[in-house]
ZASE-636768 format. One record per residue (C-alpha): x, y, z; residue number from 0. Coordinates in Angstrom, 1 decimal, always signed. Example, Ala and Ser with C-alpha at 12.3 -4.5 7.8 and 13.67 -1.06 7.14 Angstrom:
REC      X      Y      Z pos
REC  +12.3   -4.5   +7.8   0
REC  +13.7   -1.1   +7.1   1
***
This chain:
REC      X      Y      Z pos
REC  -33.7   -9.0  +42.1   0
REC  -31.2   -7.1  +39.9   1
REC  -29.6   -3.9  +41.2   2
REC  -30.6   -1.0  +39.0   3
REC  -27.9   +1.6  +38.5   4
REC  -28.7   +5.3  +39.0   5
REC  -29.3   +7.2  +35.8   6
REC  -26.2   +8.4  +34.0   7
REC  -24.8   +9.6  +30.8   8
REC  -26.2   +8.9  +27.3   9
REC  -23.3   +6.7  +26.2  10
REC  -23.6   +3.1  +25.0  11
REC  -20.0   +2.1  +24.8  12
REC  -19.4   -1.6  +24.8  13
REC  -23.0   -2.5  +24.2  14
REC  -24.5   -4.5  +21.4  15
REC  -27.7   -3.1  +19.9  16
REC  -30.0   -4.9  +17.5  17
REC  -32.2   -2.6  +15.4  18
REC  -35.0   -4.0  +13.2  19
REC  -36.5   -2.1  +10.3  20
REC  -33.2   -0.3   +9.9  21
REC  -33.5   +0.4   +6.2  22
REC  -36.5   +2.6   +6.8  23
REC  -36.5   +6.4   +7.5  24
REC  -36.7   +6.1  +11.3  25
REC  -34.8   +2.8  +11.7  26
REC  -31.8   +4.0   +9.7  27
REC  -31.5   +7.2  +11.8  28
REC  -31.8   +5.1  +15.0  29
REC  -29.0   +2.8  +13.9  30
REC  -26.7   +5.8  +13.1  31
REC  -27.6   +7.5  +16.4  32
REC  -26.9   +4.5  +18.6  33
REC  -23.6   +3.9  +16.8  34
REC  -22.6   +7.5  +17.4  35
REC  -23.3   +7.0  +21.1  36
REC  -20.7   +4.1  +21.1  37
REC  -22.8   +1.0  +20.6  38
REC  -22.0   -1.8  +18.2  39
REC  -25.1   -1.8  +16.1  40
REC  -26.5   -4.7  +14.2  41
REC  -28.9   -3.0  +11.8  42
REC  -31.3   -5.4  +10.2  43
REC  -34.1   -5.2   +7.6  44
REC  -35.8   -7.5   +5.0  45
REC  -34.4   -5.2   +2.3  46
REC  -31.4   -6.3   +0.3  47
REC  -28.3   -4.3   +0.0  48
REC  -26.4   -2.4   +2.8  49
REC  -27.6   +1.2   +3.3  50
REC  -24.8   +1.7   +5.9  51
REC  -21.8   +1.1   +3.7  52
REC  -18.8   +2.7   +5.5  53
REC  -20.9   +3.3   +8.7  54
REC  -18.6   +3.0  +11.7  55
REC  -19.9   +0.6  +14.3  56
REC  -22.8   -0.6  +12.1  57
REC  -23.1   -4.2  +10.8  58
REC  -26.0   -4.7   +8.3  59
REC  -27.8   -8.1   +8.1  60
REC  -30.9   -9.1   +6.1  61
REC  -33.5  -10.4   +8.5  62
REC  -37.2  -11.1   +8.2  63
REC  -38.7  -10.3  +11.6  64
REC  -41.9  -12.3  +10.8  65
REC  -39.9  -15.5  +10.8  66
REC  -39.3  -17.2  +14.2  67
REC  -36.6  -19.4  +12.6  68
REC  -34.7  -16.4  +11.2  69
REC  -35.0  -14.7  +14.6  70
REC  -33.4  -17.6  +16.4  71
REC  -30.6  -17.9  +13.9  72
REC  -29.7  -14.2  +13.7  73
REC  -29.7  -13.8  +17.5  74
REC  -27.4  -16.8  +17.9  75
REC  -25.1  -15.4  +15.1  76
REC  -25.0  -12.0  +16.7  77
REC  -24.1  -13.6  +20.1  78
REC  -21.2  -15.6  +18.6  79
REC  -19.8  -12.7  +16.5  80
REC  -20.4   -9.6  +18.7  81
REC  -21.6  -10.7  +22.1  82
REC  -24.9  -10.6  +24.0  83
REC  -27.6   -8.1  +22.8  84
REC  -28.1   -5.5  +25.5  85
REC  -30.3   -3.1  +23.5  86
REC  -33.2   -4.1  +21.2  87
REC  -35.0   -1.4  +19.2  88
REC  -38.0   -2.5  +17.2  89
REC  -38.6   -0.3  +14.2  90
REC  -39.9   -2.7  +11.6  91
REC  -43.4   -1.8  +10.4  92
REC  -45.9   -1.5   +7.6  93
REC  -48.9   +0.7   +7.3  94
REC  -52.3   +0.8   +5.5  95
REC  -55.2   +3.2   +5.5  96
REC  -57.9   +1.0   +4.1  97
REC  -61.3   +1.7   +5.7  98
REC  -62.6   -1.1   +7.9  99
REC  -65.4   -2.2   +5.5 100
REC  -63.0   -2.4   +2.6 101
REC  -60.2   -4.2   +4.4 102
REC  -59.4   -7.8   +3.6 103
REC  -58.1  -10.7   +5.6 104
REC  -54.9  -10.6   +3.6 105
REC  -54.3   -7.0   +4.5 106
REC  -55.0   -7.6   +8.2 107
REC  -52.7  -10.6   +8.2 108
REC  -49.9   -8.7   +6.5 109
REC  -50.1   -5.8   +8.9 110
REC  -50.3   -8.1  +11.9 111
REC  -47.3  -10.2  +10.8 112
REC  -44.9   -7.2  +10.4 113
REC  -46.1   -4.9  +13.2 114
REC  -47.0   -7.4  +15.9 115
REC  -45.2  -10.7  +15.2 116
REC  -42.2   -8.6  +14.0 117
REC  -42.0   -7.4  +17.6 118
REC  -43.1  -10.7  +19.3 119
REC  -40.4  -12.8  +17.6 120
REC  -37.3  -10.8  +18.6 121
REC  -38.7  -10.1  +22.1 122
REC  -39.6  -13.7  +22.6 123
REC  -36.0  -14.8  +21.8 124
REC  -34.0  -11.9  +23.4 125
REC  -36.0  -11.0  +26.5 126
REC  -35.2  -14.3  +28.4 127
REC  -31.5  -13.8  +27.5 128
REC  -31.6  -10.3  +28.9 129
REC  -33.4  -11.5  +32.1 130
REC  -30.8  -14.2  +32.6 131
REC  -28.0  -11.7  +32.2 132
REC  -29.7   -9.2  +34.5 133
REC  -29.6   -6.3  +32.0 134
REC  -31.3   -5.0  +28.9 135
REC  -33.2   -2.2  +27.3 136
REC  -36.0   -2.8  +24.8 137
REC  -37.7   +0.1  +22.9 138
REC  -40.5   -0.5  +20.5 139
REC  -41.8   +2.0  +17.9 140
REC  -45.4   +2.5  +18.7 141
REC  -47.7   +5.2  +17.3 142
REC  -49.9   +8.1  +18.3 143
REC  -52.5   +6.1  +16.2 144
REC  -52.7   +3.5  +19.0 145
REC  -53.7   +6.3  +21.5 146
REC  -56.1   +8.4  +19.4 147
REC  -57.5   +5.9  +16.9 148
REC  -55.4   +6.8  +13.9 149
REC  -54.2   +9.9  +12.1 150
REC  -54.0   +8.9   +8.4 151
REC  -53.7   +5.1   +9.1 152
REC  -56.5   +2.6   +9.0 153
REC  -57.9   +0.2  +11.6 154
REC  -55.5   -2.7  +10.9 155
REC  -52.5   -0.5  +11.7 156
REC  -54.2   +1.1  +14.8 157
REC  -55.0   -2.4  +16.2 158
REC  -51.5   -3.7  +15.5 159
REC  -49.8   -0.8  +17.2 160
REC  -52.2   -1.1  +20.2 161
REC  -51.1   -4.7  +20.6 162
REC  -47.4   -3.6  +20.6 163
REC  -48.2   -1.0  +23.3 164
REC  -49.7   -3.7  +25.5 165
REC  -46.9   -6.2  +24.9 166
REC  -44.3   -3.7  +26.0 167
REC  -46.2   -3.0  +29.3 168
REC  -46.2   -6.8  +30.0 169
REC  -42.5   -7.0  +29.1 170
REC  -41.7   -4.1  +31.4 171
REC  -43.5   -5.7  +34.4 172
REC  -42.0   -9.1  +33.8 173
REC  -38.5   -7.7  +33.3 174
REC  -38.3   -5.1  +36.1 175
REC  -37.0   -7.5  +38.7 176
REC  -34.3   -8.7  +36.3 177
REC  -32.9   -5.4  +35.3 178
REC  -34.7   -5.4  +31.9 179
REC  -36.4   -2.2  +30.7 180
REC  -39.2   -2.0  +28.1 181
REC  -40.6   +1.2  +26.7 182
REC  -42.4   +2.7  +23.7 183
REC  -41.7   +5.8  +21.6 184
REC  -45.0   +6.8  +20.0 185
REC  -44.4   +9.2  +17.1 186
REC  -46.9  +11.5  +15.5 187
REC  -46.6  +12.1  +11.7 188
REC  -42.9  +11.7  +10.7 189
REC  -41.8  +12.6   +7.2 190
REC  -40.7   +9.2   +5.9 191
REC  -41.6   +7.2   +2.8 192
REC  -43.9   +5.0   +4.8 193
REC  -45.9   +7.9   +6.2 194
REC  -46.0   +9.6   +2.8 195
REC  -47.4   +6.5   +1.3 196
REC  -50.7   +7.0   +3.1 197
REC  -51.1  +10.8   +3.3 198
REC  -51.3  +13.7   +1.0 199
REC  -51.6  +16.2   +3.8 200
REC  -50.2  +19.7   +3.4 201
REC  -47.5  +20.8   +5.8 202
REC  -49.0  +21.9   +9.1 203
REC  -49.1  +25.3  +10.6 204
REC  -48.6  +26.3  +14.2 205
REC  -52.4  +26.9  +14.4 206
REC  -53.2  +23.6  +12.7 207
REC  -53.1  +20.0  +13.9 208
REC  -49.5  +20.1  +15.1 209
REC  -49.0  +22.8  +17.7 210
REC  -45.2  +22.9  +17.1 211
REC  -45.8  +23.8  +13.5 212
REC  -44.1  +21.0  +11.6 213
REC  -44.2  +17.2  +11.0 214
REC  -41.5  +15.2  +12.7 215
REC  -38.2  +14.1  +11.3 216
REC  -36.4  +10.8  +11.9 217
REC  -33.9  +12.6  +14.1 218
REC  -36.7  +13.6  +16.5 219
REC  -37.6  +10.0  +17.0 220
REC  -34.0   +8.6  +17.1 221
REC  -32.9  +11.0  +19.9 222
REC  -35.9  +10.0  +22.0 223
REC  -35.1   +6.3  +21.5 224
REC  -31.4   +7.0  +22.4 225
REC  -32.6   +8.4  +25.7 226
REC  -34.6   +5.3  +26.5 227
REC  -31.8   +3.0  +25.5 228
REC  -29.2   +4.8  +27.5 229
REC  -28.4   +5.1  +31.2 230
REC  -30.2   +8.4  +31.2 231
REC  -33.5   +6.5  +31.7 232
REC  -32.5   +4.1  +34.4 233
REC  -35.7   +4.7  +36.4 234
REC  -38.1   +4.6  +33.4 235
REC  -39.9   +1.5  +32.3 236
REC  -43.3   +0.6  +31.0 237
REC  -43.9   +4.1  +29.7 238
REC  -44.9   +5.5  +26.3 239
REC  -42.9   +8.6  +25.3 240
REC  -45.1  +10.7  +23.0 241
REC  -43.0  +12.5  +20.4 242
REC  -45.6  +14.2  +18.3 243
REC  -45.2  +18.0  +18.2 244
REC  -47.9  +18.5  +20.7 245
REC  -50.7  +16.7  +18.8 246
REC  -51.5  +14.6  +21.9 247
REC  -50.9  +16.2  +25.3 248
REC  -51.5  +13.7  +28.1 249
***
């Protein structure tokens, strides 16, 4: 069984981090935040172009998380060029709010491929490597939707995020003896282009649906992810960190 270090400072110096969905609002902020903490960040997304031009410590690669073949190739490339991946942050996602009776097989398949297989593929490749090395931290972007049945999202998204929550619990149990951590950050509504694509809601008040009186910002989520990626959280695994302005109080 791996020896788990006592929790320490929020520094990631010398560690290689892979971030998926890094061209999105949350993913981009996560990549910047991990780089500022000292990690060598491999920021990936299916989008073309490099949104991190000039970003210190950030290397951008195009990567389709729904492809097992691309996953195998990119992990091998990162290993050769930068070293073993010690941090994996899974931010790639897509959303839909179609009611159940109007949803189609194509929509369900599309949501499942990105939100579920887009987590399964990198975890399936990287988790065994982390276990063999005796160290690793995995953080998946979940959702309050998986815990309360949706906010503005539809059933396909809720079901997909619920699957991610379950997968991370399995990964945490399987990885604990090998020094591999797996956790979830479950945001409430965060003002990103993806969220705005499915809601026309007015800004909340302190007496409305969000007790803290505002929607989340990408920085709110990125700092929570940094905590779970860093030595600060060396006795936390298999948990869901709710970051939602007080919308859900467990």
